N, C-alpha and C positions, 0 to 999 in steps of 0.2 A: 442631843449631845451624843447619841449612840452612833451617829453617822460619821465615824472618824475617817473612813477611807475617802469620802467625798470632801471632808475638810482638808485632808492632806493634799488631795489633787488641787483643790481650790487655792490653798495657801501656796502650793508650788507654782501655780500659774501666776498668782499675783506677785510672788517674789521675783519671778523671771521678768514680768512686765515692769516691776518696780526697779530692778537693777538696770534694765534697758533705759527706763526713763531717767534714772539717776545719771547714767553714762551720758545721755544726750544733754541733760541739764549741766553736767560738769563741762562738757565740750563747749556748749553755748556760753557758760559763765566764763570760761578761760578766754574764749574768743572776744567777748565783750570787754573783759578785763584788760586784755592786751590792746584792744582798740581804744579804750578809754585812756589807758596810760599813754599811748602814742599821741592821742589828741592833747592830753594835758602837757606832755613834754613839748609838743609843737607849739602850744599856746604860750608856754613859759619862755621859749626862746625869743 
């Protein structure tokens, strides 16, 4: 627990990777959401 500098660097890296992963997940989620809504509207017509 005395290795705080390494923990800060490690947490910094994981937070950057996490944010990039969240951004990709949000983009994919929005894309699939729009595609699913378009298919649902097309099926209802």
